C-alpha positions in Angstrom: 196.9 71.0 -64.3 195.4 69.5 -67.4 192.4 68.4 -65.4 192.0 72.0 -64.1 192.0 73.4 -67.6 189.5 70.8 -68.8 187.2 71.7 -65.9 187.5 75.4 -66.6 186.7 74.9 -70.3 183.8 72.6 -69.4 182.3 75.0 -66.9 182.7 77.9 -69.4 180.9 76.0 -72.1 178.0 75.1 -69.8 177.7 78.7 -68.7 177.7 79.9 -72.3 175.1 77.4 -73.4 172.9 78.2 -70.4 173.1 81.9 -71.1 172.3 81.5 -74.7 169.2 79.3 -73.8 168.2 82.0 -71.4 168.3 84.6 -74.2 166.3 82.5 -76.5 163.6 81.9 -73.8 163.5 85.6 -73.0 163.1 86.4 -76.7 160.2 83.9 -77.0 158.6 85.1 -73.9 158.2 88.6 -75.4 155.9 87.2 -78.1 152.3 86.1 -78.2 150.2 83.9 -80.4 147.0 84.3 -82.3 145.1 81.5 -84.0 142.7 81.9 -86.9 140.1 79.1 -87.4 136.9 78.5 -89.3 133.5 77.1 -88.3 132.2 76.2 -91.7 133.1 73.7 -94.4 134.4 75.6 -97.4 137.5 76.4 -99.5 140.8 77.1 -97.7 141.1 80.6 -96.3 144.4 82.5 -96.8 145.5 84.6 -93.8 147.5 87.8 -94.0 148.7 89.8 -91.0 150.1 93.3 -91.8 150.1 92.2 -95.5 152.4 89.1 -94.8 151.0 85.7 -95.7 151.0 83.2 -92.8 149.1 80.2 -94.3 145.7 78.8 -95.1 143.0 77.5 -92.8 142.2 74.1 -94.2 140.1 72.4 -91.5 136.8 73.6 -90.0 135.7 73.2 -86.4 132.3 73.5 -84.8 133.8 75.3 -81.8 137.1 77.0 -80.9 139.8 74.3 -81.3 142.3 76.1 -79.2 145.7 77.5 -80.0 147.8 76.0 -82.8 145.2 73.4 -83.8 145.7 71.4 -86.9 144.4 73.0 -90.0 144.3 76.5 -88.4 146.7 79.3 -88.9 148.7 80.5 -85.8 150.9 83.6 -86.0 153.6 84.3 -83.4 154.5 88.0 -83.1 155.6 90.6 -80.6 152.8 92.2 -78.6 150.8 94.9 -80.4 147.8 95.6 -82.6 148.0 94.2 -86.2 145.8 94.4 -89.3 144.6 91.1 -90.7 142.9 90.1 -93.9 141.4 86.6 -94.6 140.5 85.7 -98.1 138.7 82.5 -99.1 140.2 80.8 -102.0 137.9 80.6 -105.1 135.0 78.2 -104.7 132.8 76.6 -107.3 130.4 79.6 -107.5 133.3 81.9 -108.2 132.6 84.1 -105.1 135.0 84.7 -102.4 134.4 85.6 -98.8 136.7 88.2 -97.2 137.3 89.2 -93.6 139.4 92.1 -92.3 140.1 93.9 -89.1 142.6 94.1 -86.3 143.9 91.6 -83.8 145.8 92.2 -80.6 148.8 90.0 -79.7 149.4 89.8 -75.9 152.7 88.6 -74.4 152.7 84.9 -73.4 149.1 84.6 -74.4 147.2 82.9 -77.3 144.0 84.5 -78.6 141.9 83.2 -81.4 139.3 84.3 -84.0 136.8 82.1 -85.6 135.8 83.1 -89.2 132.1 82.5 -90.0 130.3 82.8 -93.3 
């Protein structure tokens, strides 16, 4: 009898863990990624999506480095159209470059945008 109760508890626990993992996977599957990168050597570039700060681009690449590359900024959001703003941190000349526009996040897909001077 004790063994039967133990098996029931064990099976229930496994089913619960599996169902929770499934929920987490479904939740992640409903999102997409978008990576911002830069193709020139300059000051870090702060990235804002819908006015929320997501990080700074700190590395430049001569061509698209792909999703989630080091030194780039990748946002993970539900599918949709979002406004973005990118602002170069102050450089020695005191001028700052700025970029703005919209990006589209697609489910289970990673898009990217290279910022050029």
